[in-house]
C-alpha positions as CSV (number, residue, x, y, z in Angstrom):
1,M,-0.2,0.0,0.0
2,G,0.7,3.3,-0.7
3,R,1.5,6.5,1.6
4,S,-1.7,8.0,2.7
5,P,-2.1,11.8,1.2
6,C,-0.4,14.4,4.0
7,C,-3.8,15.9,3.8
8,E,-7.3,16.6,1.8
9,K,-6.4,17.9,-1.5
10,A,-9.3,18.2,-2.6
11,H,-10.3,21.3,-0.5
12,T,-7.0,22.6,-0.2
13,N,-5.6,25.9,-1.6
14,K,-3.3,26.4,-4.2
15,G,-0.8,28.4,-5.8
16,A,0.5,31.7,-4.3
17,W,0.6,32.5,-1.1
18,T,-0.8,35.5,0.3
19,K,0.1,37.7,2.6
20,E,-3.1,36.4,5.3
21,E,-2.0,33.0,4.7
22,D,2.1,33.8,5.6
23,D,0.9,35.8,9.0
24,R,-1.8,33.1,10.5
25,L,1.0,30.2,9.2
26,I,4.1,32.6,11.3
27,A,1.8,33.3,14.3
28,H,1.1,29.5,14.6
29,I,4.7,28.3,14.7
30,K,5.5,30.9,16.8
31,A,3.5,30.1,19.2
32,H,3.3,25.7,19.2
33,G,6.9,25.7,17.9
34,E,6.4,23.5,14.4
35,G,4.7,20.6,15.2
36,C,2.9,18.2,12.8
37,W,3.1,19.3,8.9
38,R,0.6,16.9,8.3
39,S,-1.9,18.4,11.8
40,L,-0.4,21.8,11.6
41,P,-2.6,23.7,8.1
42,K,-6.0,22.6,10.3
43,A,-4.4,23.9,14.1
44,A,-3.5,27.0,11.8
45,G,-7.0,27.6,10.1
46,L,-5.1,27.0,6.5
47,L,-6.5,25.6,3.3
48,R,-3.4,24.6,2.4
49,C,-1.5,20.9,2.4
50,G,1.5,19.9,5.5
51,K,4.1,19.5,3.0
52,S,2.7,22.9,1.2
53,C,3.2,25.5,5.1
54,R,6.7,22.7,5.3
55,L,7.8,24.1,2.4
56,R,6.2,27.9,2.2
57,W,8.0,28.5,6.0
58,I,11.5,26.4,5.6
59,N,12.4,28.6,2.0
60,Y,10.0,32.0,2.6
61,L,9.5,32.7,6.3
62,R,11.8,31.4,8.4
63,P,13.3,34.2,10.8
64,D,16.8,33.0,10.4
65,L,16.8,33.0,6.7
66,K,19.4,35.6,4.4
67,R,18.4,37.6,2.5
68,G,20.2,39.0,-0.8
69,N,23.0,37.9,-3.2
70,F,25.8,35.3,-2.4
71,T,28.9,36.3,-0.5
72,E,32.0,35.1,-2.1
73,D,32.4,33.3,0.9
74,E,29.1,31.5,0.3
75,D,30.7,30.8,-3.6
76,D,33.8,29.5,-2.2
77,L,31.9,26.6,0.8
78,I,29.5,25.7,-1.3
79,I,32.3,24.4,-4.0
80,K,34.1,23.0,-1.8
81,L,31.3,21.3,0.5
82,H,29.9,19.9,-3.4
83,S,34.0,18.6,-4.3
84,L,33.0,16.3,-1.3
85,L,29.9,15.8,-0.4
86,G,27.8,16.0,-4.7
87,N,24.5,16.9,-5.0
88,K,23.1,16.5,-1.1
89,W,22.7,20.1,-0.8
90,S,20.5,19.0,2.5
91,L,23.7,18.2,3.8
92,I,25.5,21.4,2.1
93,A,22.8,23.7,3.4
94,G,23.8,21.9,7.2
95,R,26.5,24.2,6.8
96,L,25.8,27.3,5.2
97,P,22.8,29.1,7.6
98,G,20.1,30.7,6.7
99,R,20.3,29.4,3.3
100,T,17.8,26.1,2.3
101,D,19.0,23.5,0.0
102,N,16.1,24.7,-3.0
103,E,18.0,27.9,-2.6
104,I,21.7,26.4,-2.7
105,K,20.5,23.9,-5.8
106,N,19.5,26.5,-7.2
107,Y,22.5,29.5,-6.9
108,W,24.8,26.7,-7.6
109,N,22.7,25.5,-11.8
110,T,22.6,29.5,-12.6
111,H,25.3,30.7,-11.5
112,I,28.0,28.5,-10.0
113,R,28.3,25.9,-12.7
114,R,29.1,28.9,-15.4
115,K,31.7,30.2,-12.9
116,L,33.7,26.6,-13.0
117,L,32.8,26.6,-17.0
118,S,34.3,29.9,-17.0
119,R,37.3,29.0,-14.8
120,G,38.1,25.9,-17.1
121,V,36.5,23.8,-14.0
122,D,34.4,20.7,-14.8
123,P,31.5,21.4,-12.9
124,N,31.0,17.7,-11.8
125,T,35.0,16.6,-11.2
126,H,36.0,19.2,-10.6
127,R,38.9,18.8,-12.5
128,P,40.6,20.9,-14.6
129,I,39.0,20.5,-18.5
130,V,41.2,19.1,-21.2
131,E,39.9,20.3,-24.2
132,G,38.8,17.4,-26.7
133,V,39.0,14.9,-23.9
134,S,36.3,14.4,-21.5
135,S,36.8,14.5,-18.2
136,N,34.6,12.0,-17.7
137,I,36.8,8.8,-19.2
138,T,40.3,7.7,-18.7
139,T,42.5,7.4,-22.2
140,I,45.6,5.6,-22.0
141,S,47.6,5.9,-25.1
142,F,50.3,4.0,-26.7
143,E,51.1,6.1,-29.8
144,K,54.4,7.7,-29.8
145,T,55.9,11.2,-30.2
146,Q,57.0,12.4,-33.0
147,E,60.6,11.8,-31.9
148,D,60.0,8.2,-31.9
149,K,58.7,8.3,-34.4
150,S,61.1,9.4,-36.3
151,S,64.0,7.3,-34.5
152,S,62.0,4.1,-34.8
153,E,60.6,5.0,-39.0
154,E,65.2,5.3,-39.4
155,S,65.8,2.5,-37.7
156,F,63.6,0.3,-40.0
157,S,62.8,1.8,-43.3
158,Y,64.0,-0.2,-45.9
159,S,65.1,3.0,-48.1
160,N,67.5,3.4,-45.9
161,P,70.5,1.6,-47.6
162,H,72.6,1.2,-44.0
163,Y,69.6,-0.5,-42.6
164,R,68.9,-2.9,-45.7
165,I,67.5,-6.2,-45.1
166,P,69.2,-9.0,-46.8
167,D,67.6,-10.9,-48.9
168,L,66.7,-14.4,-48.0
169,N,66.7,-17.5,-50.2
170,L,63.6,-19.4,-48.2
171,E,64.5,-22.7,-50.9
172,L,64.4,-26.1,-48.4
173,R,66.9,-28.8,-49.2
174,I,66.7,-32.6,-47.6
175,S,69.6,-34.4,-47.6
176,P,71.5,-37.3,-45.7
177,P,73.4,-36.4,-43.1
178,F,77.4,-36.4,-43.5
179,Q,79.5,-39.3,-43.0
180,P,83.7,-39.0,-43.4
181,H,84.7,-41.7,-45.5
182,F,87.2,-44.2,-45.2
183,E,89.8,-46.0,-46.9
184,P,89.5,-49.6,-46.7
185,V,92.5,-51.5,-45.0
186,K,94.4,-53.9,-47.0
187,T,95.8,-56.7,-44.8
188,E,97.8,-60.2,-47.0
189,I,99.0,-62.9,-44.2
190,G,102.0,-64.9,-45.0
191,L,103.0,-68.3,-44.2
192,G,105.2,-69.8,-41.4
193,N,106.5,-67.0,-40.6
194,N,103.1,-64.6,-39.8
195,H,103.7,-61.6,-41.2
196,V,101.9,-59.8,-43.9
197,G,103.6,-61.4,-47.0
198,D,103.0,-60.8,-51.0
199,S,100.8,-63.4,-51.2
200,F,98.5,-66.2,-49.3
201,L,97.2,-69.4,-51.4
202,G,98.1,-67.9,-54.7
203,F,96.7,-64.8,-54.3
204,K,98.8,-62.1,-54.8
205,K,98.8,-58.4,-53.6
206,G,95.5,-56.8,-55.3
207,V,94.9,-59.4,-58.1
208,L,93.4,-62.6,-57.9
209,D,94.6,-66.2,-59.9
210,Y,92.5,-68.6,-59.8
211,R,94.9,-70.8,-62.2
212,T,98.0,-70.8,-59.6
213,I,95.1,-72.3,-57.4
């Protein structure tokens, strides 16, 4: 179930407040205090919504309200508090006596934002605005500087004769592994004296003659 309305809106006045209504509201709050805003309009004899009475009192009729323009000190304090609290206007108003949250919010949107932008400061992040770069996005660039580019191009340029890359022969050939060549050892065994001789059983050195067998 939703929250019930604070008053019977069918029998309430809307629009600008009259001086008589302001006087009744001021007199009732001075005599009884703020109390419950839901029951205050009926007790004060006002045909107004309780929310309307609260906003009228807080934003316009409170005796401690400051009138007139904001000072430079107030501007600096609002900027500092906004950098810490963001758009929490009620908390900011609590640190500026006599100023309301709605008043500060309107003043921020109409004056302070423009002041920060004219100074080159982003009113949302309170950081300097970089031209051509969004202040809400952080980018990392790996682009080389002009000096790095020139040195890199000089080192690896194909047109530079001092750094020409040699032609590569990519033709592949497969061959058996290299084996050293050894001359065979010729040994002739002689009879009787067991030494190397010129012949053995009719086989002469280096020549085979079957007729002598």
